A tleap script that builds the chain and sets N, CA, C and O, in Angstrom:
source leaprc.protein.ff14SB
mol = sequence {
  NMET PRO SER PHE PHE GLU ASP LEU ILE GLN
  ASN ILE PRO ALA ILE PHE TYR ARG CYS ASN
  CYS ASP GLU HIE TRP THR ALA HIE PHE ILE
  ASN GLU ALA ILE TYR GLU VAL CYS GLY HIE
  PRO ALA THR ASP PHE VAL ASP ASN GLN VAL
  ARG ALA PHE LYS SER ILE VAL TYR PRO ALA
  ASP VAL LYS ASN VAL ASP ALA ARG ILE ASP
  ASP ALA ILE GLY LYS LYS ASN PRO GLY ARG
  SER ASN ILE GLY CLEU
}
set mol.1.N position { 87.321 120.317 145.087 }
set mol.1.CA position { 88.422 119.513 146.007 }
set mol.1.C position { 89.388 118.281 145.394 }
set mol.1.O position { 89.053 117.232 145.943 }
set mol.2.N position { 89.715 118.218 145.106 }
set mol.2.CA position { 91.488 117.573 144.188 }
set mol.2.C position { 91.098 115.972 145.062 }
set mol.2.O position { 90.912 115.628 146.230 }
set mol.3.N position { 91.116 115.245 143.569 }
set mol.3.CA position { 90.667 113.394 143.614 }
set mol.3.C position { 92.228 113.138 144.333 }
set mol.3.O position { 93.194 113.899 144.273 }
set mol.4.N position { 92.141 111.958 144.950 }
set mol.4.CA position { 93.344 111.286 145.749 }
set mol.4.C position { 94.311 111.339 144.107 }
set mol.4.O position { 95.521 111.452 144.299 }
set mol.5.N position { 93.998 111.288 143.004 }
set mol.5.CA position { 94.646 110.304 141.738 }
set mol.5.C position { 94.902 111.763 141.636 }
set mol.5.O position { 95.945 111.908 142.273 }
set mol.6.N position { 94.380 113.411 141.005 }
set mol.6.CA position { 94.840 114.319 141.070 }
set mol.6.C position { 95.682 114.772 141.338 }
set mol.6.O position { 96.209 115.475 140.476 }
set mol.7.N position { 96.397 114.658 142.785 }
set mol.7.CA position { 96.708 114.778 144.148 }
set mol.7.C position { 97.969 114.338 144.082 }
set mol.7.O position { 98.928 115.083 144.284 }
set mol.8.N position { 98.117 112.559 143.668 }
set mol.8.CA position { 99.229 112.084 143.681 }
set mol.8.C position { 100.070 112.927 142.190 }
set mol.8.O position { 101.157 113.505 142.172 }
set mol.9.N position { 99.025 112.693 140.997 }
set mol.9.CA position { 99.830 113.340 139.851 }
set mol.9.C position { 101.019 114.563 139.567 }
set mol.9.O position { 101.896 114.634 138.706 }
set mol.10.N position { 100.594 115.592 140.815 }
set mol.10.CA position { 100.528 116.786 140.952 }
set mol.10.C position { 101.804 116.752 141.601 }
set mol.10.O position { 102.764 117.289 141.049 }
set mol.11.N position { 101.894 116.326 142.432 }
set mol.11.CA position { 102.965 115.550 143.308 }
set mol.11.C position { 104.414 114.931 142.929 }
set mol.11.O position { 105.549 115.184 143.332 }
set mol.12.N position { 103.884 113.992 141.961 }
set mol.12.CA position { 104.944 113.696 141.477 }
set mol.12.C position { 105.805 114.148 140.958 }
set mol.12.O position { 105.362 114.936 140.122 }
set mol.13.N position { 107.365 114.111 140.944 }
set mol.13.CA position { 108.646 115.089 139.960 }
set mol.13.C position { 109.171 114.404 138.880 }
set mol.13.O position { 110.282 113.903 138.714 }
set mol.14.N position { 107.629 114.497 137.763 }
set mol.14.CA position { 107.895 114.403 136.214 }
set mol.14.C position { 107.031 114.714 136.235 }
set mol.14.O position { 106.234 114.860 137.161 }
set mol.15.N position { 106.948 114.991 134.653 }
set mol.15.CA position { 106.079 116.058 133.871 }
set mol.15.C position { 104.612 114.575 133.114 }
set mol.15.O position { 104.700 113.745 132.209 }
set mol.16.N position { 104.116 114.732 133.540 }
set mol.16.CA position { 102.749 114.132 133.492 }
set mol.16.C position { 101.705 114.785 132.240 }
set mol.16.O position { 101.372 115.959 132.404 }
set mol.17.N position { 101.319 114.255 131.327 }
set mol.17.CA position { 100.580 115.681 130.140 }
set mol.17.C position { 99.832 114.010 129.391 }
set mol.17.O position { 100.190 112.840 129.525 }
set mol.18.N position { 98.472 114.774 128.460 }
set mol.18.CA position { 97.701 114.088 127.756 }
set mol.18.C position { 97.806 115.251 126.873 }
set mol.18.O position { 98.119 116.336 127.363 }
set mol.19.N position { 97.583 115.139 125.665 }
set mol.19.CA position { 97.513 115.801 124.386 }
set mol.19.C position { 97.196 115.445 123.137 }
set mol.19.O position { 97.015 114.317 122.679 }
set mol.20.N position { 97.164 116.071 122.828 }
set mol.20.CA position { 95.806 116.033 121.386 }
set mol.20.C position { 97.494 115.140 120.302 }
set mol.20.O position { 98.631 114.752 120.568 }
set mol.21.N position { 96.903 115.204 119.518 }
set mol.21.CA position { 98.155 113.811 118.495 }
set mol.21.C position { 98.443 115.190 117.282 }
set mol.21.O position { 98.839 114.763 116.198 }
set mol.22.N position { 98.356 116.047 117.327 }
set mol.22.CA position { 97.995 117.605 116.576 }
set mol.22.C position { 99.805 117.852 116.100 }
set mol.22.O position { 100.769 117.087 116.081 }
set mol.23.N position { 99.610 119.410 115.737 }
set mol.23.CA position { 100.745 120.164 115.105 }
set mol.23.C position { 101.574 120.532 116.313 }
set mol.23.O position { 102.735 120.200 116.552 }
set mol.24.N position { 100.912 121.138 116.890 }
set mol.24.CA position { 101.243 121.614 118.201 }
set mol.24.C position { 101.376 120.178 119.909 }
set mol.24.O position { 101.909 120.153 121.018 }
set mol.25.N position { 100.829 119.605 119.368 }
set mol.25.CA position { 100.502 118.510 120.731 }
set mol.25.C position { 100.700 119.227 121.484 }
set mol.25.O position { 101.719 119.493 122.121 }
set mol.26.N position { 98.650 120.048 121.485 }
set mol.26.CA position { 98.249 120.310 122.159 }
set mol.26.C position { 97.881 119.918 123.652 }
set mol.26.O position { 96.753 119.428 123.636 }
set mol.27.N position { 98.314 119.943 124.716 }
set mol.27.CA position { 97.723 120.163 126.104 }
set mol.27.C position { 96.874 119.741 126.204 }
set mol.27.O position { 96.476 119.768 125.040 }
set mol.28.N position { 95.494 118.895 127.227 }
set mol.28.CA position { 94.414 119.419 127.615 }
set mol.28.C position { 94.839 119.054 129.211 }
set mol.28.O position { 93.959 119.342 130.022 }
set mol.29.N position { 95.765 118.607 129.628 }
set mol.29.CA position { 96.451 118.168 131.333 }
set mol.29.C position { 97.689 118.104 131.357 }
set mol.29.O position { 98.435 117.603 130.515 }
set mol.30.N position { 97.987 118.699 132.494 }
set mol.30.CA position { 99.924 118.464 132.176 }
set mol.30.C position { 100.138 119.063 134.175 }
set mol.30.O position { 99.603 120.093 134.584 }
set mol.31.N position { 100.399 118.782 134.448 }
set mol.31.CA position { 100.767 118.470 136.242 }
set mol.31.C position { 101.827 119.749 136.113 }
set mol.31.O position { 101.928 120.226 134.983 }
set mol.32.N position { 102.507 120.257 137.018 }
set mol.32.CA position { 103.150 121.608 137.871 }
set mol.32.C position { 104.041 121.427 137.152 }
set mol.32.O position { 104.274 122.374 136.401 }
set mol.33.N position { 105.175 119.884 136.980 }
set mol.33.CA position { 105.697 119.345 137.057 }
set mol.33.C position { 106.732 119.937 136.226 }
set mol.33.O position { 107.929 119.925 136.514 }
set mol.34.N position { 106.192 120.490 135.119 }
set mol.34.CA position { 105.948 121.630 133.881 }
set mol.34.C position { 106.931 122.699 134.457 }
set mol.34.O position { 108.096 122.417 134.175 }
set mol.35.N position { 106.802 123.771 135.137 }
set mol.35.CA position { 107.433 125.017 135.605 }
set mol.35.C position { 108.774 124.577 136.577 }
set mol.35.O position { 109.485 125.490 136.997 }
set mol.36.N position { 109.098 123.179 136.922 }
set mol.36.CA position { 111.188 122.845 137.173 }
set mol.36.C position { 111.225 122.323 136.280 }
set mol.36.O position { 111.671 121.188 136.451 }
set mol.37.N position { 110.975 122.543 135.296 }
set mol.37.CA position { 111.787 121.640 133.589 }
set mol.37.C position { 112.276 123.306 132.677 }
set mol.37.O position { 113.433 123.535 132.325 }
set mol.38.N position { 110.821 124.505 132.394 }
set mol.38.CA position { 110.804 125.562 131.609 }
set mol.38.C position { 110.941 127.404 132.297 }
set mol.38.O position { 111.342 128.543 132.057 }
set mol.39.N position { 110.152 126.386 133.421 }
set mol.39.CA position { 109.724 127.662 134.466 }
set mol.39.C position { 108.444 128.651 133.811 }
set mol.39.O position { 108.335 129.877 133.795 }
set mol.40.N position { 107.580 127.623 133.310 }
set mol.40.CA position { 106.611 129.015 133.025 }
set mol.40.C position { 105.300 127.351 133.758 }
set mol.40.O position { 105.556 126.178 134.030 }
set mol.41.N position { 104.077 128.124 133.797 }
set mol.41.CA position { 103.048 126.952 134.766 }
set mol.41.C position { 102.400 126.564 133.813 }
set mol.41.O position { 102.146 127.191 132.785 }
set mol.42.N position { 101.924 124.920 134.257 }
set mol.42.CA position { 101.065 124.376 133.528 }
set mol.42.C position { 99.513 124.720 133.178 }
set mol.42.O position { 98.615 123.963 132.808 }
set mol.43.N position { 99.507 125.679 133.343 }
set mol.43.CA position { 97.964 127.005 132.696 }
set mol.43.C position { 98.675 126.844 131.259 }
set mol.43.O position { 98.337 126.195 130.268 }
set mol.44.N position { 99.512 127.469 131.450 }
set mol.44.CA position { 100.247 128.452 129.888 }
set mol.44.C position { 99.913 127.126 128.140 }
set mol.44.O position { 99.644 127.316 126.954 }
set mol.45.N position { 100.142 125.984 128.971 }
set mol.45.CA position { 99.615 125.307 128.232 }
set mol.45.C position { 98.809 124.470 128.072 }
set mol.45.O position { 99.191 123.601 127.288 }
set mol.46.N position { 97.628 124.299 128.554 }
set mol.46.CA position { 97.003 123.629 128.729 }
set mol.46.C position { 95.887 124.489 127.765 }
set mol.46.O position { 95.325 125.528 128.109 }
set mol.47.N position { 95.694 123.685 126.300 }
set mol.47.CA position { 94.296 124.421 125.453 }
set mol.47.C position { 96.108 125.057 124.621 }
set mol.47.O position { 95.852 125.118 123.419 }
set mol.48.N position { 97.255 125.383 124.776 }
set mol.48.CA position { 97.943 126.538 124.746 }
set mol.48.C position { 98.344 127.674 124.456 }
set mol.48.O position { 98.960 128.242 123.554 }
set mol.49.N position { 97.635 127.994 125.875 }
set mol.49.CA position { 96.846 128.826 126.644 }
set mol.49.C position { 97.594 130.623 126.066 }
set mol.49.O position { 97.211 131.705 125.622 }
set mol.50.N position { 99.212 129.691 126.596 }
set mol.50.CA position { 100.255 131.484 125.995 }
set mol.50.C position { 101.559 130.266 125.428 }
set mol.50.O position { 102.684 130.601 125.057 }
set mol.51.N position { 101.143 129.127 125.478 }
set mol.51.CA position { 102.668 127.922 124.557 }
set mol.51.C position { 102.078 127.351 124.203 }
set mol.51.O position { 100.999 127.134 124.756 }
set mol.52.N position { 102.472 126.721 122.969 }
set mol.52.CA position { 102.593 125.083 123.214 }
set mol.52.C position { 104.032 123.910 123.574 }
set mol.52.O position { 105.253 123.932 123.419 }
set mol.53.N position { 102.853 122.826 124.207 }
set mol.53.CA position { 104.083 122.642 124.745 }
set mol.53.C position { 105.205 121.997 123.783 }
set mol.53.O position { 106.249 121.579 124.283 }
set mol.54.N position { 104.983 121.925 122.438 }
set mol.54.CA position { 106.291 121.801 121.778 }
set mol.54.C position { 106.968 122.674 121.560 }
set mol.54.O position { 108.062 122.532 121.014 }
set mol.55.N position { 106.538 123.691 121.894 }
set mol.55.CA position { 107.519 125.035 121.915 }
set mol.55.C position { 109.360 124.817 123.566 }
set mol.55.O position { 110.437 125.365 123.800 }
set mol.56.N position { 108.810 124.092 123.929 }
set mol.56.CA position { 109.856 123.771 124.871 }
set mol.56.C position { 110.486 122.785 124.642 }
set mol.56.O position { 111.264 122.656 125.587 }
set mol.57.N position { 110.632 121.937 123.889 }
set mol.57.CA position { 111.208 121.081 123.003 }
set mol.57.C position { 112.486 121.809 122.282 }
set mol.57.O position { 112.428 122.624 121.361 }
set mol.58.N position { 113.719 121.279 122.975 }
set mol.58.CA position { 115.031 121.863 122.070 }
set mol.58.C position { 114.989 121.659 120.731 }
set mol.58.O position { 114.729 120.539 120.292 }
set mol.59.N position { 115.305 122.998 119.694 }
set mol.59.CA position { 114.841 122.788 118.379 }
set mol.59.C position { 115.333 121.664 117.391 }
set mol.59.O position { 114.717 121.153 116.455 }
set mol.60.N position { 116.273 121.480 117.729 }
set mol.60.CA position { 116.902 120.424 117.723 }
set mol.60.C position { 116.828 118.867 117.405 }
set mol.60.O position { 117.370 118.218 116.510 }
set mol.61.N position { 115.703 118.363 118.766 }
set mol.61.CA position { 114.560 117.298 118.550 }
set mol.61.C position { 114.110 117.338 118.101 }
set mol.61.O position { 113.933 116.327 117.421 }
set mol.62.N position { 113.302 118.506 117.837 }
set mol.62.CA position { 111.962 118.589 117.435 }
set mol.62.C position { 111.459 117.486 115.833 }
set mol.62.O position { 110.301 117.350 115.440 }
set mol.63.N position { 112.230 117.093 115.432 }
set mol.63.CA position { 111.709 115.972 114.107 }
set mol.63.C position { 111.963 114.978 114.691 }
set mol.63.O position { 111.082 114.122 114.618 }
set mol.64.N position { 113.519 114.531 115.709 }
set mol.64.CA position { 112.893 112.886 116.416 }
set mol.64.C position { 111.803 112.824 117.202 }
set mol.64.O position { 111.217 111.751 117.061 }
set mol.65.N position { 111.009 113.983 118.428 }
set mol.65.CA position { 109.913 113.863 118.775 }
set mol.65.C position { 108.971 113.304 117.999 }
set mol.65.O position { 108.459 112.186 118.046 }
set mol.66.N position { 108.717 114.679 116.911 }
set mol.66.CA position { 107.653 114.139 115.801 }
set mol.66.C position { 107.854 112.329 115.306 }
set mol.66.O position { 107.151 111.319 115.327 }
set mol.67.N position { 108.629 112.535 115.072 }
set mol.67.CA position { 108.848 110.496 114.699 }
set mol.67.C position { 108.233 109.953 115.610 }
set mol.67.O position { 107.208 109.292 115.778 }
set mol.68.N position { 109.379 110.515 116.384 }
set mol.68.CA position { 109.017 108.945 117.729 }
set mol.68.C position { 107.007 109.338 117.977 }
set mol.68.O position { 106.385 108.276 117.931 }
set mol.69.N position { 106.198 110.411 118.172 }
set mol.69.CA position { 105.073 110.814 118.162 }
set mol.69.C position { 104.300 109.526 116.924 }
set mol.69.O position { 103.386 108.705 116.994 }
set mol.70.N position { 104.907 109.794 116.275 }
set mol.70.CA position { 104.234 108.825 114.632 }
set mol.70.C position { 104.442 107.823 114.834 }
set mol.70.O position { 103.389 107.205 114.677 }
set mol.71.N position { 105.373 107.047 115.176 }
set mol.71.CA position { 105.812 105.680 115.067 }
set mol.71.C position { 104.345 105.124 116.477 }
set mol.71.O position { 103.420 104.372 116.170 }
set mol.72.N position { 104.532 105.761 117.984 }
set mol.72.CA position { 104.177 105.234 118.982 }
set mol.72.C position { 102.598 105.700 118.027 }
set mol.72.O position { 102.185 104.719 117.408 }
set mol.73.N position { 102.017 106.534 117.898 }
set mol.73.CA position { 100.678 106.409 117.307 }
set mol.73.C position { 100.397 105.527 115.957 }
set mol.73.O position { 99.433 104.769 116.067 }
set mol.74.N position { 100.980 105.506 114.887 }
set mol.74.CA position { 101.086 104.247 114.345 }
set mol.74.C position { 100.780 102.998 114.754 }
set mol.74.O position { 100.053 102.250 114.100 }
set mol.75.N position { 101.635 102.513 116.521 }
set mol.75.CA position { 101.453 101.414 116.673 }
set mol.75.C position { 100.406 100.600 117.731 }
set mol.75.O position { 100.305 99.472 118.213 }
set mol.76.N position { 99.479 102.283 117.795 }
set mol.76.CA position { 98.207 102.032 118.040 }
set mol.76.C position { 98.715 102.133 120.492 }
set mol.76.O position { 97.996 101.726 121.405 }
set mol.77.N position { 100.191 102.850 120.597 }
set mol.77.CA position { 100.884 102.902 121.850 }
set mol.77.C position { 101.394 103.814 122.314 }
set mol.77.O position { 102.518 104.307 122.228 }
set mol.78.N position { 100.620 104.016 122.766 }
set mol.78.CA position { 100.353 105.666 123.329 }
set mol.78.C position { 101.888 105.756 124.177 }
set mol.78.O position { 102.855 106.451 123.864 }
set mol.79.N position { 101.762 104.860 125.285 }
set mol.79.CA position { 102.798 104.334 126.039 }
set mol.79.C position { 103.687 105.656 126.815 }
set mol.79.O position { 103.723 105.259 127.979 }
set mol.80.N position { 104.060 106.346 126.800 }
set mol.80.CA position { 105.631 106.662 127.889 }
set mol.80.C position { 106.514 107.486 126.818 }
set mol.80.O position { 107.135 107.000 125.872 }
set mol.81.N position { 106.407 109.131 127.261 }
set mol.81.CA position { 107.530 109.423 126.564 }
set mol.81.C position { 108.660 109.952 126.947 }
set mol.81.O position { 108.575 110.989 127.605 }
set mol.82.N position { 109.998 109.406 126.655 }
set mol.82.CA position { 110.799 109.814 126.468 }
set mol.82.C position { 111.760 111.322 126.329 }
set mol.82.O position { 112.973 111.231 126.517 }
set mol.83.N position { 111.309 112.321 126.082 }
set mol.83.CA position { 111.594 112.997 125.428 }
set mol.83.C position { 112.341 114.108 126.286 }
set mol.83.O position { 112.109 114.633 127.375 }
set mol.84.N position { 113.177 114.218 125.482 }
set mol.84.CA position { 114.542 115.695 126.165 }
set mol.84.C position { 114.042 117.324 126.021 }
set mol.84.O position { 114.077 118.330 125.313 }
set mol.85.N position { 113.703 116.911 126.896 }
set mol.85.CA position { 112.812 119.036 126.750 }
set mol.85.C position { 114.010 119.993 127.419 }
set mol.85.O position { 113.854 121.212 127.499 }
savepdb mol mol.pdb
quit
């Protein structure tokens, strides 16, 4: 049975995720809103089972997104990311 928090996160029309700070941003959690953005279910991304989260970032934006993530890690401020997918 899902918790109130899980139910809330799954029903917000925005992508919520938790990932490693590795080369492919390996996701440990991602809500179902990802499907509306890219047409792939969340389960495809968890632990890179089918695809890496990074694989759906527009190729021309990958460098910028990597830089923003590195900056956030350097500041120890995971915060929120408003990256364009």
